[in-house]
A tleap script that builds the chain and sets N, CA, C and O, in Angstrom:
source leaprc.protein.ff14SB
mol = sequence {
  NMET VAL GLU ARG LEU GLN ASP LYS PRO SER
  GLU MET THR ASP ASN GLY TRP LEU ALA ASP
  ILE SER LYS THR THR ASN VAL ASN LYS GLN
  ILE GLY ALA GLU LYS MET ARG VAL ASN ASP
  PHE PRO ALA LEU LYS VAL ARG TYR ARG THR
  GLU SER GLY GLU GLU MET GLU CYS ILE TYR
  VAL ALA ALA GLY SER LEU THR VAL ALA VAL
  GLN PHE SER GLY HIE LEU SER GLY GLY ARG
  PRO SER VAL PRO LEU GLU ARG LEU PRO ASN
  TYR ARG SER TYR LEU GLN MET VAL ASP THR
  LEU ARG ILE THR LEU CPRO
}
set mol.1.N position { -5.275 6.980 3.287 }
set mol.1.CA position { -6.143 7.057 2.138 }
set mol.1.C position { -6.411 5.634 1.638 }
set mol.1.O position { -5.500 4.809 1.580 }
set mol.2.N position { -7.646 5.359 1.285 }
set mol.2.CA position { -8.029 4.085 0.693 }
set mol.2.C position { -8.639 4.403 -0.659 }
set mol.2.O position { -9.522 5.254 -0.767 }
set mol.3.N position { -8.167 3.718 -1.686 }
set mol.3.CA position { -8.753 3.952 -3.002 }
set mol.3.C position { -8.854 2.654 -3.794 }
set mol.3.O position { -8.070 1.720 -3.624 }
set mol.4.N position { -9.842 2.643 -4.653 }
set mol.4.CA position { -10.019 1.500 -5.551 }
set mol.4.C position { -9.138 1.736 -6.776 }
set mol.4.O position { -9.119 2.826 -7.346 }
set mol.5.N position { -8.416 0.698 -7.162 }
set mol.5.CA position { -7.570 0.757 -8.345 }
set mol.5.C position { -8.252 -0.029 -9.465 }
set mol.5.O position { -9.354 -0.550 -9.300 }
set mol.6.N position { -7.572 -0.099 -10.598 }
set mol.6.CA position { -8.145 -0.863 -11.705 }
set mol.6.C position { -8.278 -2.325 -11.326 }
set mol.6.O position { -7.546 -2.825 -10.472 }
set mol.7.N position { -9.217 -3.006 -11.963 }
set mol.7.CA position { -9.452 -4.421 -11.681 }
set mol.7.C position { -8.290 -5.284 -12.160 }
set mol.7.O position { -7.617 -4.965 -13.140 }
set mol.8.N position { -8.077 -6.371 -11.452 }
set mol.8.CA position { -7.031 -7.337 -11.820 }
set mol.8.C position { -7.474 -8.092 -13.062 }
set mol.8.O position { -8.585 -8.621 -13.100 }
set mol.9.N position { -6.624 -8.149 -14.073 }
set mol.9.CA position { -6.967 -8.959 -15.257 }
set mol.9.C position { -7.098 -10.429 -14.868 }
set mol.9.O position { -6.342 -10.927 -14.034 }
set mol.10.N position { -8.046 -11.109 -15.467 }
set mol.10.CA position { -8.336 -12.495 -15.099 }
set mol.10.C position { -7.176 -13.441 -15.367 }
set mol.10.O position { -7.062 -14.479 -14.715 }
set mol.11.N position { -6.318 -13.099 -16.317 }
set mol.11.CA position { -5.207 -14.004 -16.648 }
set mol.11.C position { -3.995 -13.844 -15.715 }
set mol.11.O position { -3.040 -14.612 -15.827 }
set mol.12.N position { -4.012 -12.880 -14.813 }
set mol.12.CA position { -2.864 -12.656 -13.925 }
set mol.12.C position { -3.082 -13.320 -12.569 }
set mol.12.O position { -4.204 -13.398 -12.069 }
set mol.13.N position { -1.979 -13.796 -11.987 }
set mol.13.CA position { -2.037 -14.320 -10.622 }
set mol.13.C position { -2.120 -13.144 -9.652 }
set mol.13.O position { -1.768 -12.017 -10.002 }
set mol.14.N position { -2.583 -13.409 -8.440 }
set mol.14.CA position { -2.651 -12.348 -7.432 }
set mol.14.C position { -1.274 -11.753 -7.171 }
set mol.14.O position { -1.109 -10.533 -7.171 }
set mol.15.N position { -0.276 -12.623 -6.946 }
set mol.15.CA position { 1.069 -12.126 -6.638 }
set mol.15.C position { 1.659 -11.330 -7.793 }
set mol.15.O position { 2.280 -10.289 -7.578 }
set mol.16.N position { 1.469 -11.813 -9.013 }
set mol.16.CA position { 1.974 -11.098 -10.178 }
set mol.16.C position { 1.303 -9.744 -10.327 }
set mol.16.O position { 1.961 -8.749 -10.632 }
set mol.17.N position { -0.007 -9.705 -10.113 }
set mol.17.CA position { -0.750 -8.457 -10.234 }
set mol.17.C position { -0.311 -7.454 -9.169 }
set mol.17.O position { -0.094 -6.281 -9.472 }
set mol.18.N position { -0.180 -7.912 -7.920 }
set mol.18.CA position { 0.221 -7.003 -6.849 }
set mol.18.C position { 1.616 -6.434 -7.096 }
set mol.18.O position { 1.858 -5.252 -6.854 }
set mol.19.N position { 2.526 -7.267 -7.574 }
set mol.19.CA position { 3.878 -6.782 -7.888 }
set mol.19.C position { 3.827 -5.753 -9.017 }
set mol.19.O position { 4.516 -4.734 -8.968 }
set mol.20.N position { 3.011 -6.025 -10.028 }
set mol.20.CA position { 2.899 -5.124 -11.168 }
set mol.20.C position { 2.258 -3.798 -10.775 }
set mol.20.O position { 2.773 -2.733 -11.116 }
set mol.21.N position { 1.145 -3.858 -10.065 }
set mol.21.CA position { 0.422 -2.637 -9.706 }
set mol.21.C position { 1.241 -1.773 -8.745 }
set mol.21.O position { 1.107 -0.550 -8.743 }
set mol.22.N position { 2.086 -2.403 -7.931 }
set mol.22.CA position { 2.908 -1.623 -6.996 }
set mol.22.C position { 3.966 -0.800 -7.729 }
set mol.22.O position { 4.452 0.201 -7.203 }
set mol.23.N position { 4.316 -1.217 -8.923 }
set mol.23.CA position { 5.314 -0.478 -9.711 }
set mol.23.C position { 4.678 0.553 -10.629 }
set mol.23.O position { 5.299 1.567 -10.946 }
set mol.24.N position { 3.445 0.303 -11.060 }
set mol.24.CA position { 2.827 1.210 -12.025 }
set mol.24.C position { 1.999 2.314 -11.382 }
set mol.24.O position { 1.761 3.341 -12.017 }
set mol.25.N position { 1.554 2.132 -10.145 }
set mol.25.CA position { 0.734 3.169 -9.506 }
set mol.25.C position { 1.549 4.164 -8.688 }
set mol.25.O position { 1.038 5.221 -8.320 }
set mol.26.N position { 2.795 3.847 -8.400 }
set mol.26.CA position { 3.645 4.744 -7.625 }
set mol.26.C position { 5.035 4.729 -8.250 }
set mol.26.O position { 5.682 3.683 -8.309 }
set mol.27.N position { 5.492 5.885 -8.714 }
set mol.27.CA position { 6.774 5.955 -9.421 }
set mol.27.C position { 7.961 6.172 -8.492 }
set mol.27.O position { 9.102 6.214 -8.953 }
set mol.28.N position { 7.713 6.309 -7.185 }
set mol.28.CA position { 8.814 6.480 -6.243 }
set mol.28.C position { 9.607 5.183 -6.107 }
set mol.28.O position { 9.115 4.106 -6.444 }
set mol.29.N position { 10.838 5.298 -5.609 }
set mol.29.CA position { 11.718 4.146 -5.438 }
set mol.29.C position { 11.183 3.217 -4.342 }
set mol.29.O position { 10.891 3.650 -3.228 }
set mol.30.N position { 11.062 1.939 -4.684 }
set mol.30.CA position { 10.658 0.948 -3.687 }
set mol.30.C position { 11.870 0.595 -2.820 }
set mol.30.O position { 12.942 0.275 -3.332 }
set mol.31.N position { 11.679 0.660 -1.500 }
set mol.31.CA position { 12.780 0.333 -0.594 }
set mol.31.C position { 12.473 -0.897 0.253 }
set mol.31.O position { 13.276 -1.294 1.097 }
set mol.32.N position { 11.308 -1.496 0.024 }
set mol.32.CA position { 10.960 -2.717 0.727 }
set mol.32.C position { 9.583 -3.194 0.322 }
set mol.32.O position { 8.718 -2.399 -0.045 }
set mol.33.N position { 9.386 -4.508 0.392 }
set mol.33.CA position { 8.078 -5.082 0.078 }
set mol.33.C position { 7.896 -6.339 0.918 }
set mol.33.O position { 8.846 -7.075 1.185 }
set mol.34.N position { 6.653 -6.565 1.326 }
set mol.34.CA position { 6.341 -7.713 2.177 }
set mol.34.C position { 4.964 -8.248 1.807 }
set mol.34.O position { 3.987 -7.499 1.779 }
set mol.35.N position { 4.891 -9.551 1.521 }
set mol.35.CA position { 3.592 -10.185 1.281 }
set mol.35.C position { 2.856 -10.302 2.605 }
set mol.35.O position { 3.460 -10.529 3.654 }
set mol.36.N position { 1.541 -10.142 2.535 }
set mol.36.CA position { 0.714 -10.251 3.732 }
set mol.36.C position { -0.709 -10.594 3.309 }
set mol.36.O position { -0.975 -10.795 2.124 }
set mol.37.N position { -1.612 -10.662 4.260 }
set mol.37.CA position { -3.029 -10.883 3.960 }
set mol.37.C position { -3.825 -9.808 4.686 }
set mol.37.O position { -3.527 -9.454 5.827 }
set mol.38.N position { -4.839 -9.298 4.003 }
set mol.38.CA position { -5.746 -8.319 4.588 }
set mol.38.C position { -7.148 -8.862 4.390 }
set mol.38.O position { -7.563 -9.127 3.261 }
set mol.39.N position { -7.877 -9.027 5.480 }
set mol.39.CA position { -9.235 -9.580 5.414 }
set mol.39.C position { -9.222 -10.903 4.651 }
set mol.39.O position { -10.149 -11.209 3.901 }
set mol.40.N position { -8.169 -11.674 4.852 }
set mol.40.CA position { -7.943 -12.982 4.236 }
set mol.40.C position { -7.725 -12.936 2.723 }
set mol.40.O position { -7.816 -13.965 2.054 }
set mol.41.N position { -7.440 -11.760 2.184 }
set mol.41.CA position { -7.096 -11.617 0.769 }
set mol.41.C position { -5.598 -11.364 0.643 }
set mol.41.O position { -4.994 -10.777 1.541 }
set mol.42.N position { -4.988 -11.801 -0.465 }
set mol.42.CA position { -3.558 -11.544 -0.656 }
set mol.42.C position { -3.289 -10.046 -0.780 }
set mol.42.O position { -4.048 -9.306 -1.405 }
set mol.43.N position { -2.197 -9.628 -0.174 }
set mol.43.CA position { -1.832 -8.217 -0.178 }
set mol.43.C position { -0.318 -8.080 -0.250 }
set mol.43.O position { 0.425 -9.018 0.041 }
set mol.44.N position { 0.119 -6.894 -0.642 }
set mol.44.CA position { 1.538 -6.582 -0.712 }
set mol.44.C position { 1.751 -5.211 -0.086 }
set mol.44.O position { 1.200 -4.214 -0.552 }
set mol.45.N position { 2.561 -5.169 0.984 }
set mol.45.CA position { 2.909 -3.903 1.634 }
set mol.45.C position { 4.225 -3.421 1.034 }
set mol.45.O position { 5.231 -4.130 1.083 }
set mol.46.N position { 4.217 -2.219 0.470 }
set mol.46.CA position { 5.398 -1.688 -0.199 }
set mol.46.C position { 5.784 -0.357 0.436 }
set mol.46.O position { 4.943 0.525 0.611 }
set mol.47.N position { 7.051 -0.222 0.775 }
set mol.47.CA position { 7.591 1.030 1.305 }
set mol.47.C position { 8.318 1.737 0.171 }
set mol.47.O position { 9.096 1.123 -0.559 }
set mol.48.N position { 8.060 3.028 0.032 }
set mol.48.CA position { 8.660 3.853 -1.013 }
set mol.48.C position { 9.462 4.989 -0.381 }
set mol.48.O position { 9.220 5.371 0.764 }
set mol.49.N position { 10.408 5.518 -1.131 }
set mol.49.CA position { 11.138 6.726 -0.716 }
set mol.49.C position { 10.978 7.753 -1.828 }
set mol.49.O position { 11.240 7.470 -2.997 }
set mol.50.N position { 10.543 8.950 -1.444 }
set mol.50.CA position { 10.355 10.027 -2.412 }
set mol.50.C position { 11.705 10.666 -2.751 }
set mol.50.O position { 12.715 10.387 -2.104 }
set mol.51.N position { 11.708 11.518 -3.761 }
set mol.51.CA position { 12.947 12.218 -4.151 }
set mol.51.C position { 13.480 13.085 -3.019 }
set mol.51.O position { 14.688 13.298 -2.916 }
set mol.52.N position { 12.579 13.590 -2.159 }
set mol.52.CA position { 13.021 14.434 -1.044 }
set mol.52.C position { 13.490 13.614 0.150 }
set mol.52.O position { 13.906 14.177 1.163 }
set mol.53.N position { 13.426 12.276 0.041 }
set mol.53.CA position { 13.935 11.399 1.097 }
set mol.53.C position { 12.890 10.937 2.084 }
set mol.53.O position { 13.205 10.176 2.998 }
set mol.54.N position { 11.659 11.375 1.926 }
set mol.54.CA position { 10.610 10.951 2.843 }
set mol.54.C position { 10.076 9.577 2.446 }
set mol.54.O position { 10.148 9.178 1.284 }
set mol.55.N position { 9.544 8.867 3.428 }
set mol.55.CA position { 9.002 7.542 3.187 }
set mol.55.C position { 7.485 7.606 3.044 }
set mol.55.O position { 6.828 8.486 3.601 }
set mol.56.N position { 6.949 6.661 2.290 }
set mol.56.CA position { 5.518 6.448 2.210 }
set mol.56.C position { 5.300 4.960 2.067 }
set mol.56.O position { 6.199 4.233 1.643 }
set mol.57.N position { 4.100 4.498 2.421 }
set mol.57.CA position { 3.816 3.073 2.371 }
set mol.57.C position { 2.443 2.859 1.756 }
set mol.57.O position { 1.522 3.649 1.961 }
set mol.58.N position { 2.325 1.786 1.006 }
set mol.58.CA position { 1.052 1.438 0.399 }
set mol.58.C position { 0.843 -0.064 0.523 }
set mol.58.O position { 1.751 -0.855 0.270 }
set mol.59.N position { -0.355 -0.440 0.911 }
set mol.59.CA position { -0.733 -1.845 0.965 }
set mol.59.C position { -1.742 -2.074 -0.150 }
set mol.59.O position { -2.824 -1.487 -0.162 }
set mol.60.N position { -1.367 -2.935 -1.083 }
set mol.60.CA position { -2.214 -3.284 -2.217 }
set mol.60.C position { -2.907 -4.603 -1.899 }
set mol.60.O position { -2.260 -5.563 -1.480 }
set mol.61.N position { -4.225 -4.649 -2.098 }
set mol.61.CA position { -5.006 -5.835 -1.771 }
set mol.61.C position { -5.741 -6.300 -3.028 }
set mol.61.O position { -6.394 -5.510 -3.709 }
set mol.62.N position { -5.622 -7.595 -3.324 }
set mol.62.CA position { -6.337 -8.200 -4.451 }
set mol.62.C position { -7.455 -9.068 -3.883 }
set mol.62.O position { -7.205 -10.106 -3.272 }
set mol.63.N position { -8.692 -8.624 -4.097 }
set mol.63.CA position { -9.867 -9.363 -3.617 }
set mol.63.C position { -10.664 -9.790 -4.839 }
set mol.63.O position { -11.534 -9.058 -5.311 }
set mol.64.N position { -10.362 -10.978 -5.348 }
set mol.64.CA position { -10.940 -11.379 -6.625 }
set mol.64.C position { -10.373 -10.472 -7.703 }
set mol.64.O position { -9.155 -10.354 -7.833 }
set mol.65.N position { -11.232 -9.835 -8.473 }
set mol.65.CA position { -10.733 -8.887 -9.473 }
set mol.65.C position { -10.602 -7.476 -8.900 }
set mol.65.O position { -9.962 -6.617 -9.507 }
set mol.66.N position { -11.201 -7.236 -7.742 }
set mol.66.CA position { -11.140 -5.928 -7.097 }
set mol.66.C position { -9.737 -5.684 -6.543 }
set mol.66.O position { -9.146 -6.564 -5.918 }
set mol.67.N position { -9.214 -4.484 -6.777 }
set mol.67.CA position { -7.913 -4.100 -6.227 }
set mol.67.C position { -8.078 -2.797 -5.470 }
set mol.67.O position { -8.607 -1.821 -6.002 }
set mol.68.N position { -7.622 -2.784 -4.221 }
set mol.68.CA position { -7.651 -1.558 -3.435 }
set mol.68.C position { -6.254 -1.268 -2.911 }
set mol.68.O position { -5.425 -2.164 -2.750 }
set mol.69.N position { -6.021 0.011 -2.651 }
set mol.69.CA position { -4.749 0.450 -2.081 }
set mol.69.C position { -5.036 1.252 -0.824 }
set mol.69.O position { -5.917 2.111 -0.808 }
set mol.70.N position { -4.284 0.962 0.227 }
set mol.70.CA position { -4.356 1.711 1.472 }
set mol.70.C position { -2.987 2.367 1.626 }
set mol.70.O position { -1.965 1.684 1.688 }
set mol.71.N position { -2.977 3.691 1.687 }
set mol.71.CA position { -1.702 4.416 1.662 }
set mol.71.C position { -1.519 5.272 2.903 }
set mol.71.O position { -2.463 5.877 3.410 }
set mol.72.N position { -0.283 5.305 3.376 }
set mol.72.CA position { 0.097 6.181 4.482 }
set mol.72.C position { 1.347 6.932 4.069 }
set mol.72.O position { 2.341 6.334 3.660 }
set mol.73.N position { 1.285 8.255 4.180 }
set mol.73.CA position { 2.447 9.019 3.735 }
set mol.73.C position { 2.811 10.181 4.643 }
set mol.73.O position { 3.657 10.993 4.268 }
set mol.74.N position { 2.220 10.294 5.799 }
set mol.74.CA position { 2.529 11.439 6.635 }
set mol.74.C position { 2.119 12.703 5.897 }
set mol.74.O position { 1.084 12.727 5.232 }
set mol.75.N position { 2.913 13.740 6.010 }
set mol.75.CA position { 2.560 15.001 5.362 }
set mol.75.C position { 3.268 15.203 4.034 }
set mol.75.O position { 2.776 15.957 3.195 }
set mol.76.N position { 4.396 14.562 3.816 }
set mol.76.CA position { 5.192 14.728 2.596 }
set mol.76.C position { 5.364 16.189 2.235 }
set mol.76.O position { 5.254 16.570 1.069 }
set mol.77.N position { 5.636 17.010 3.248 }
set mol.77.CA position { 5.766 18.445 3.030 }
set mol.77.C position { 7.162 18.832 2.579 }
set mol.77.O position { 7.369 19.939 2.082 }
set mol.78.N position { 8.106 17.947 2.743 }
set mol.78.CA position { 9.481 18.294 2.415 }
set mol.78.C position { 10.139 19.122 3.508 }
set mol.78.O position { 11.356 19.304 3.507 }
set mol.79.N position { 9.339 19.622 4.436 }
set mol.79.CA position { 9.880 20.473 5.485 }
set mol.79.C position { 10.209 19.733 6.760 }
set mol.79.O position { 10.787 20.312 7.680 }
set mol.80.N position { 9.857 18.479 6.830 }
set mol.80.CA position { 10.170 17.729 8.045 }
set mol.80.C position { 11.352 16.815 7.778 }
set mol.80.O position { 11.594 16.430 6.634 }
set mol.81.N position { 12.077 16.472 8.804 }
set mol.81.CA position { 13.202 15.567 8.603 }
set mol.81.C position { 12.730 14.204 8.125 }
set mol.81.O position { 11.625 13.772 8.454 }
set mol.82.N position { 13.556 13.539 7.362 }
set mol.82.CA position { 13.232 12.188 6.903 }
set mol.82.C position { 13.362 11.233 8.074 }
set mol.82.O position { 14.448 11.037 8.619 }
set mol.83.N position { 12.237 10.643 8.451 }
set mol.83.CA position { 12.233 9.686 9.557 }
set mol.83.C position { 11.477 8.452 9.091 }
set mol.83.O position { 10.651 8.545 8.183 }
set mol.84.N position { 11.741 7.306 9.689 }
set mol.84.CA position { 10.941 6.131 9.352 }
set mol.84.C position { 9.467 6.386 9.664 }
set mol.84.O position { 9.145 7.076 10.631 }
set mol.85.N position { 8.591 5.839 8.859 }
set mol.85.CA position { 7.151 6.033 9.062 }
set mol.85.C position { 6.703 5.605 10.440 }
set mol.85.O position { 5.791 6.204 11.011 }
set mol.86.N position { 7.331 4.577 10.983 }
set mol.86.CA position { 6.944 4.058 12.289 }
set mol.86.C position { 7.069 5.118 13.390 }
set mol.86.O position { 6.452 4.982 14.446 }
set mol.87.N position { 7.846 6.153 13.158 }
set mol.87.CA position { 8.029 7.198 14.168 }
set mol.87.C position { 6.996 8.320 14.047 }
set mol.87.O position { 6.961 9.219 14.887 }
set mol.88.N position { 6.160 8.276 13.014 }
set mol.88.CA position { 5.125 9.297 12.864 }
set mol.88.C position { 3.933 8.958 13.757 }
set mol.88.O position { 3.597 7.784 13.912 }
set mol.89.N position { 3.291 9.964 14.343 }
set mol.89.CA position { 2.243 9.708 15.329 }
set mol.89.C position { 1.035 8.928 14.803 }
set mol.89.O position { 0.414 8.201 15.578 }
set mol.90.N position { 0.681 9.046 13.540 }
set mol.90.CA position { -0.518 8.380 13.029 }
set mol.90.C position { -0.246 7.006 12.418 }
set mol.90.O position { -1.171 6.359 11.928 }
set mol.91.N position { 0.991 6.559 12.440 }
set mol.91.CA position { 1.308 5.275 11.807 }
set mol.91.C position { 0.563 4.120 12.479 }
set mol.91.O position { 0.082 3.214 11.798 }
set mol.92.N position { 0.468 4.146 13.786 }
set mol.92.CA position { -0.240 3.079 14.512 }
set mol.92.C position { -1.725 3.060 14.130 }
set mol.92.O position { -2.311 1.987 13.988 }
set mol.93.N position { -2.331 4.228 13.963 }
set mol.93.CA position { -3.737 4.308 13.540 }
set mol.93.C position { -3.915 3.722 12.141 }
set mol.93.O position { -4.896 3.030 11.871 }
set mol.94.N position { -2.969 4.002 11.264 }
set mol.94.CA position { -2.994 3.444 9.907 }
set mol.94.C position { -2.965 1.913 9.959 }
set mol.94.O position { -3.735 1.258 9.257 }
set mol.95.N position { -2.095 1.346 10.775 }
set mol.95.CA position { -2.023 -0.117 10.888 }
set mol.95.C position { -3.315 -0.698 11.465 }
set mol.95.O position { -3.753 -1.770 11.047 }
set mol.96.N position { -3.926 0.004 12.423 }
set mol.96.CA position { -5.196 -0.457 12.977 }
set mol.96.C position { -6.293 -0.408 11.912 }
set mol.96.O position { -7.147 -1.292 11.851 }
set mol.97.N position { -6.263 0.634 11.075 }
set mol.97.CA position { -7.239 0.746 10.004 }
set mol.97.C position { -7.104 -0.437 9.038 }
set mol.97.O position { -8.101 -1.026 8.621 }
set mol.98.N position { -5.870 -0.771 8.694 }
set mol.98.CA position { -5.634 -1.910 7.794 }
set mol.98.C position { -6.104 -3.202 8.456 }
set mol.98.O position { -6.713 -4.049 7.802 }
set mol.99.N position { -5.829 -3.354 9.734 }
set mol.99.CA position { -6.211 -4.567 10.447 }
set mol.99.C position { -7.712 -4.746 10.524 }
set mol.99.O position { -8.186 -5.881 10.575 }
set mol.100.N position { -8.475 -3.670 10.536 }
set mol.100.CA position { -9.927 -3.761 10.639 }
set mol.100.C position { -10.630 -3.611 9.286 }
set mol.100.O position { -11.859 -3.656 9.233 }
set mol.101.N position { -9.885 -3.435 8.201 }
set mol.101.CA position { -10.465 -3.298 6.872 }
set mol.101.C position { -11.203 -4.575 6.490 }
set mol.101.O position { -10.647 -5.669 6.586 }
set mol.102.N position { -12.432 -4.441 6.064 }
set mol.102.CA position { -13.227 -5.585 5.637 }
set mol.102.C position { -13.700 -5.343 4.205 }
set mol.102.O position { -14.321 -4.324 3.907 }
set mol.103.N position { -13.400 -6.277 3.346 }
set mol.103.CA position { -13.802 -6.198 1.951 }
set mol.103.C position { -14.859 -7.273 1.730 }
set mol.103.O position { -14.622 -8.452 1.993 }
set mol.104.N position { -16.014 -6.864 1.251 }
set mol.104.CA position { -17.101 -7.778 0.978 }
set mol.104.C position { -17.336 -7.807 -0.525 }
set mol.104.O position { -17.611 -6.777 -1.140 }
set mol.105.N position { -17.226 -8.988 -1.108 }
set mol.105.CA position { -17.452 -9.122 -2.530 }
set mol.105.C position { -18.907 -9.476 -2.797 }
set mol.105.O position { -19.535 -10.178 -2.004 }
set mol.106.N position { -19.443 -8.990 -3.915 }
set mol.106.CA position { -20.842 -9.296 -4.233 }
set mol.106.C position { -21.049 -10.778 -4.523 }
set mol.106.O position { -22.170 -11.200 -4.807 }
savepdb mol mol.pdb
quit
């Protein structure tokens, strides 16, 4: 899933904003975070664990004031065993989608 989030306030740094938005848009426990770049914009990849033990991941991208999130969560049905996201069949497609994501600013 790709979605547009609220705009970054002008007084915040990219890193500060990405850290803040990663905590306020997803209430699940963060189990890892990694700075990266997407389409040459600063980004933060965050891994979360749900209450049922399943993992989900979100990549937050700050492109000027525009903020987008790219999320991968499998099915989160609670009925499947808790496995690392990397073992899910669509995880590679998700990474390819992120790698080819292009953000064009006006």
